[in-house]
C-alpha positions as CSV (number, residue, x, y, z in Angstrom):
1,X,-61.4,-165.3,-114.1
2,X,-60.2,-167.2,-111.0
3,X,-60.8,-166.1,-107.4
4,X,-57.2,-164.9,-107.0
5,X,-57.4,-162.6,-110.0
6,X,-60.9,-161.4,-109.0
7,X,-59.6,-160.2,-105.6
8,X,-56.4,-158.9,-107.1
9,X,-58.4,-156.7,-109.5
10,X,-60.6,-155.4,-106.7
11,X,-57.7,-154.7,-104.4
12,X,-55.9,-152.6,-107.0
13,X,-58.4,-149.8,-106.2
14,X,-57.6,-150.0,-102.5
15,X,-57.4,-146.4,-101.3
16,X,-54.5,-147.2,-98.9
17,X,-52.5,-148.9,-101.6
18,X,-52.7,-152.4,-100.1
19,X,-52.2,-155.2,-102.5
20,X,-53.0,-158.9,-102.8
21,X,-49.9,-159.9,-100.9
22,X,-50.9,-158.0,-97.8
23,X,-54.4,-159.5,-98.2
24,X,-52.8,-163.0,-98.4
25,X,-50.7,-162.3,-95.3
26,X,-53.9,-161.7,-93.2
27,X,-55.7,-164.6,-94.6
28,X,-52.8,-167.0,-94.1
29,X,-52.2,-165.9,-90.6
30,X,-55.8,-166.4,-89.6
31,X,-55.8,-169.9,-91.2
32,X,-52.7,-170.8,-89.3
33,X,-53.4,-169.2,-85.9
34,X,-57.2,-168.7,-86.0
35,X,-57.0,-165.4,-84.1
36,X,-55.4,-162.0,-84.4
37,X,-55.3,-159.7,-81.3
38,X,-54.1,-156.2,-82.0
39,X,-52.4,-155.6,-78.7
40,X,-50.5,-158.8,-78.5
41,X,-47.6,-158.3,-80.9
42,X,-46.3,-155.7,-83.3
43,X,-47.0,-158.2,-86.1
44,X,-50.6,-158.7,-85.0
45,X,-51.1,-154.9,-84.6
46,X,-50.1,-154.6,-88.3
47,X,-52.3,-157.5,-89.4
48,X,-55.3,-156.4,-87.5
49,X,-55.1,-152.9,-89.0
50,X,-54.8,-154.6,-92.4
51,X,-57.8,-156.8,-91.6
52,X,-59.9,-153.7,-90.8
53,X,-59.0,-152.2,-94.2
54,X,-59.8,-155.5,-95.9
55,X,-62.7,-156.7,-93.8
56,X,-65.3,-157.0,-96.4
57,X,-63.0,-158.8,-98.9
58,X,-61.7,-161.1,-96.2
59,X,-65.2,-162.1,-95.1
60,X,-66.1,-162.7,-98.8
61,X,-63.1,-164.8,-99.2
62,X,-63.7,-167.0,-96.2
63,X,-67.4,-167.2,-97.1
64,X,-66.5,-169.2,-100.1
65,X,-65.2,-171.9,-97.8
66,X,-68.1,-171.3,-95.4
67,X,-65.6,-170.2,-92.7
68,X,-67.1,-167.6,-90.4
69,X,-65.2,-164.5,-89.4
70,X,-65.9,-163.1,-85.9
71,X,-64.7,-159.5,-85.4
72,X,-64.8,-157.9,-81.9
73,X,-64.0,-154.3,-82.8
74,X,-64.3,-153.2,-79.2
75,X,-61.5,-155.5,-78.1
76,X,-59.8,-155.2,-81.5
77,X,-59.5,-158.9,-82.3
78,X,-60.7,-161.3,-85.0
79,X,-61.2,-165.0,-85.0
80,X,-62.3,-167.5,-87.6
81,X,-64.6,-170.4,-87.1
82,X,-64.8,-173.6,-89.1
83,X,-67.8,-174.5,-91.4
84,X,-70.9,-175.5,-89.4
85,X,-69.5,-174.2,-86.2
86,X,-71.0,-171.2,-84.3
87,X,-69.5,-167.9,-83.5
88,X,-69.8,-166.7,-79.9
89,X,-72.9,-164.6,-80.6
90,X,-74.7,-167.6,-82.0
91,X,-74.0,-170.2,-79.2
92,X,-77.0,-171.2,-77.2
93,X,-75.6,-174.2,-75.4
94,X,-72.7,-175.1,-73.2
95,X,-71.0,-177.8,-75.2
96,X,-67.8,-175.9,-76.1
97,X,-66.3,-178.8,-78.0
98,X,-69.2,-178.8,-80.4
99,X,-69.6,-175.1,-80.7
100,X,-66.3,-173.8,-81.9
101,X,-63.8,-174.5,-84.6
102,X,-61.2,-175.3,-82.1
103,X,-62.4,-178.8,-81.2
104,X,-61.6,-178.9,-77.6
105,X,-61.4,-182.2,-75.7
106,X,-63.2,-182.8,-72.4
107,X,-60.3,-181.5,-70.3
108,X,-59.8,-178.4,-72.3
109,X,-63.6,-177.7,-72.4
110,X,-63.8,-178.1,-68.6
111,X,-60.8,-175.8,-68.0
112,X,-62.3,-173.1,-70.3
113,X,-65.7,-173.1,-68.6
114,X,-64.2,-173.1,-65.1
115,X,-61.9,-170.2,-66.0
116,X,-64.8,-168.3,-67.5
117,X,-66.8,-168.8,-64.3
118,X,-63.9,-167.5,-62.2
119,X,-63.5,-164.6,-64.6
120,X,-67.2,-163.7,-64.3
121,X,-67.1,-163.9,-60.5
122,X,-63.9,-161.7,-60.3
123,X,-65.4,-159.2,-62.8
124,X,-68.6,-158.9,-60.8
125,X,-66.6,-158.2,-57.6
126,X,-64.3,-155.8,-59.5
127,X,-61.2,-158.0,-58.7
128,X,-59.6,-157.3,-62.0
129,X,-56.4,-155.8,-63.2
130,X,-56.0,-152.7,-65.3
131,X,-56.0,-154.6,-68.5
132,X,-59.2,-156.5,-67.5
133,X,-57.3,-159.7,-66.9
134,X,-57.7,-161.7,-63.7
135,X,-55.1,-163.5,-61.6
136,X,-56.2,-166.8,-60.1
137,X,-54.1,-169.2,-58.0
138,X,-53.9,-172.7,-59.4
139,X,-55.5,-174.1,-56.3
140,X,-58.5,-171.8,-56.8
141,X,-58.8,-173.0,-60.3
142,X,-58.8,-176.6,-59.3
143,X,-61.5,-176.0,-56.7
144,X,-63.6,-174.3,-59.3
145,X,-63.4,-177.3,-61.5
146,X,-64.8,-179.6,-58.8
147,X,-67.2,-177.2,-57.1
148,X,-68.7,-175.5,-60.2
149,X,-68.5,-178.3,-62.7
150,X,-68.1,-181.4,-60.6
151,X,-65.1,-182.2,-62.8
152,X,-62.1,-184.1,-61.6
153,X,-59.1,-183.0,-63.7
154,X,-56.5,-185.5,-64.8
155,X,-53.6,-186.1,-62.5
156,X,-51.2,-186.3,-65.5
157,X,-49.2,-183.1,-65.4
158,X,-48.4,-183.3,-69.1
159,X,-52.1,-183.5,-70.1
160,X,-52.9,-180.7,-67.8
161,X,-50.2,-178.5,-69.3
162,X,-51.3,-179.5,-72.8
163,X,-54.9,-178.4,-72.0
164,X,-53.8,-175.1,-70.7
165,X,-51.4,-174.6,-73.6
166,X,-54.4,-175.0,-76.0
167,X,-56.3,-172.3,-74.1
168,X,-53.2,-170.1,-74.1
169,X,-53.0,-170.5,-77.9
170,X,-56.6,-169.4,-78.0
171,X,-55.5,-166.3,-76.0
172,X,-57.9,-167.2,-73.1
173,X,-55.2,-167.5,-70.5
174,X,-51.5,-166.9,-69.9
175,X,-49.2,-168.6,-67.4
176,X,-45.5,-169.3,-66.6
177,X,-43.8,-172.5,-67.4
178,X,-43.6,-173.5,-63.7
179,X,-47.3,-173.0,-63.1
180,X,-47.7,-176.6,-61.9
181,X,-44.8,-176.5,-59.5
182,X,-46.8,-174.8,-56.7
183,X,-50.5,-174.3,-55.9
184,X,-49.6,-170.7,-55.2
185,X,-48.6,-170.0,-58.8
186,X,-51.1,-168.0,-60.8
187,X,-53.0,-168.3,-64.0
188,X,-53.8,-165.1,-65.9
189,X,-57.3,-165.2,-67.3
190,X,-57.4,-162.8,-70.2
191,X,-60.4,-160.7,-71.1
192,X,-60.6,-162.5,-74.5
193,X,-62.1,-165.5,-72.8
194,X,-65.4,-163.6,-73.1
195,X,-65.1,-164.1,-76.9
196,X,-65.0,-167.9,-76.4
197,X,-67.4,-168.3,-73.5
198,X,-70.5,-166.1,-73.3
199,X,-72.9,-165.7,-70.4
200,X,-75.4,-168.1,-71.8
201,X,-72.8,-170.8,-71.7
202,X,-71.9,-170.4,-68.0
203,X,-75.3,-169.3,-66.6
204,X,-76.5,-172.9,-66.0
205,X,-73.4,-173.6,-63.8
206,X,-73.9,-170.3,-61.9
207,X,-77.5,-171.0,-61.3
208,X,-76.7,-174.5,-60.0
209,X,-74.1,-173.0,-57.6
210,X,-76.6,-170.4,-56.3
211,X,-79.3,-173.1,-55.8
212,X,-76.8,-175.4,-53.9
213,X,-75.8,-172.5,-51.7
214,X,-79.5,-171.8,-50.9
C-alpha cells in the first residue's frame, strides 16, 4: 500500500466527512506558502480549520519528509520548517538565516531582528494597536537597524523593498507600496513576528543596548 492510499483509507473514517482531497489542499498550501493564518483570508480560515481537524495526519505526512510543523493554537496559525531547521521553540541562537526554513539573506535577517526589537519595545510600553500590531515610521525602523544592530541597510531601494516583501510574505510585517517615498510612512509590525523571532534571539541586542546606555 502506498502512502496516498494509506492516508486515504484512514481519512475515510474522518468524523467530519473530510476526504483526501481536502487533506491535499492543506498540505499543498503549506508547501507553497509555508504558513496559514486563520484571520488573514477566508481561504486560510477554511484551511486552518481543516488543519486542526487533520493535525495528526498532517504532522505524520510531513514527518516522512522530516519537515517540521509548528502550530500556534493561541494565534491560530501554522507554519512548516524545512528538514534540519529549527522551530521557534527550539531556537537558541540569533542567526535567523540558519535557523528557519525560509533562508533569509543578511538584509532580510537584519530587518527581521530590528523589527522584532521594535515590536518588543512597543509591547512593553503598551504602544500597540487593538490587533496587537505595531505601527513604526520608516525612519524609526532605519534608526533601529543602526543603533540596535549596528547594521547599515542597502541604499538600493529595490533590494530594500524585496527584503521587506519577503518579511511580508512571512506575515511578519505589512506596508503600503509607497512606503519608501517618505520617512513618515509606516510599517505595520504584525504580532506573528513573535513566531519567527523569540525573546532569546533578541535578548543579546537588548542587553547590549542597556549596557551602552549605562
